[in-house]
C-alpha positions in Angstrom: 28.4 -102.4 4.9 27.2 -99.9 1.9 27.5 -96.4 2.1 24.2 -94.7 0.6 24.6 -93.2 -2.3 23.8 -89.2 -2.3 23.2 -87.8 -5.5 24.0 -84.3 -6.6 23.0 -83.6 -10.1 24.1 -80.1 -11.6 20.6 -78.8 -10.9 19.9 -79.1 -7.5 23.4 -77.6 -6.9 22.5 -74.8 -8.7 19.3 -74.6 -7.0 20.8 -74.7 -3.7 23.2 -72.3 -4.7 20.6 -69.6 -6.3 18.1 -69.8 -3.2 21.3 -69.0 -0.8 22.4 -66.0 -2.6 18.8 -65.4 -2.5 18.6 -65.4 0.9 21.9 -63.5 1.6 21.0 -60.8 -0.9 17.7 -60.6 1.7 19.3 -60.8 4.4 21.9 -58.1 3.5 19.2 -55.7 2.8 17.5 -56.3 6.3 21.4 -55.1 7.8 20.7 -52.8 10.6 22.4 -49.4 9.9 24.8 -48.0 12.3 22.0 -45.3 13.7 19.4 -48.1 13.9 22.2 -50.1 16.0 23.2 -47.4 17.6 19.2 -46.5 19.0 19.3 -50.0 20.2 22.1 -49.7 22.2 20.6 -46.3 23.4 17.3 -48.1 24.6 19.9 -50.5 26.8 21.7 -47.3 28.1 18.9 -44.9 28.9 17.2 -48.5 30.7 20.5 -48.1 32.8 19.9 -44.4 33.6 16.7 -45.3 34.9 17.5 -47.4 36.8 20.0 -45.6 38.5 18.0 -43.2 38.9 15.3 -45.7 40.7 18.3 -46.5 43.3 19.1 -42.9 43.7 15.5 -42.7 45.1 15.4 -45.7 46.7 15.9 -46.1 50.7 16.8 -49.8 51.5 20.4 -49.9 50.3 20.3 -53.7 49.2 17.5 -52.6 46.9 19.5 -50.0 45.7 22.8 -51.7 45.1 21.0 -54.8 42.9 19.4 -51.6 41.2 22.8 -50.3 40.7 23.8 -54.0 39.4 20.9 -54.4 36.8 21.5 -50.7 35.7 25.4 -52.0 34.9 24.2 -54.8 33.1 22.4 -52.9 30.9 25.2 -51.4 30.3 27.3 -54.1 29.6 24.4 -55.1 27.2 24.6 -52.3 25.5 28.5 -52.4 24.9 28.4 -55.0 21.7 25.5 -53.5 20.4 27.5 -49.5 20.0 30.5 -51.2 19.1 28.6 -53.3 16.3 27.5 -49.4 15.0 30.8 -47.6 15.6 31.8 -49.9 13.0 28.7 -49.5 10.7 28.9 -45.5 10.9 31.9 -44.2 12.7 29.9 -41.0 14.3 29.0 -43.6 17.4 33.0 -44.1 17.9 32.1 -42.0 21.3 28.9 -43.9 22.4 30.6 -47.4 22.2 34.1 -45.6 24.0 31.8 -44.4 27.3 29.5 -47.3 27.5 33.3 -49.2 27.3 34.5 -46.6 30.2 31.6 -47.6 32.7 33.2 -50.8 33.9 36.6 -48.6 34.9 34.4 -45.2 35.5 31.6 -44.6 37.8 27.6 -44.4 35.8 26.8 -41.4 37.2 29.4 -39.4 36.0 29.2 -40.8 32.7 25.0 -40.4 32.8 25.7 -36.6 31.0 27.7 -37.8 28.1 25.7 -41.1 27.7 22.0 -38.9 27.6 23.5 -36.5 24.9 25.0 -39.3 22.6 21.9 -41.2 22.8 19.7 -38.0 21.9 22.1 -37.4 19.0 21.7 -41.3 17.9 17.4 -41.0 18.7 17.6 -37.7 16.5 19.3 -39.0 14.0 18.1 -37.7 10.5 18.1 -40.9 9.1 14.5 -41.8 7.9 13.2 -38.4 8.7 12.2 -35.5 5.5 15.2 -33.2 4.2 14.5 -30.6 5.0 13.4 -27.3 2.8 15.9 -26.4 0.1 17.5 -23.2 0.5 18.2 -22.7 -3.0 16.4 -19.8 -4.0 14.0 -19.8 -7.2 15.7 -18.8 -10.5 15.0 -14.9 -11.2 12.6 -15.0 -13.3 13.3 -14.2 -17.1 12.5 -10.5 -18.5 11.2 -9.7 -21.9 13.0 -6.4 -23.1 12.0 -5.3 -27.1 
């Protein structure tokens, strides 16, 4: 039995290496920032809060229980994303910690903190125009004889 012979020419290896490097550069340029990740986590958090609010208005207890379970699932979905956001940018540590506490503390207790943290992430200054400068213009030069 003969083995098929794999031909690996130096040109192919170089080309493969360059392709891998190029793909890596493209993917790293598309990497998500901590703010982007926090906003993704907050999408789940906001959905969870909406489901929890809907459960509070529901008169059928079994439907309300299902809505609360879906709300909890949304928070659990937010946790790994919030952890990545916190890893990428330390300012999102509080968001990650609050979402993680949902396994020990009732979500209704966490809602105010979650809303505040997500409002902060959603209104992040990144990607917005910078504020006007507070540096005064230079003083006019007077000409003296």
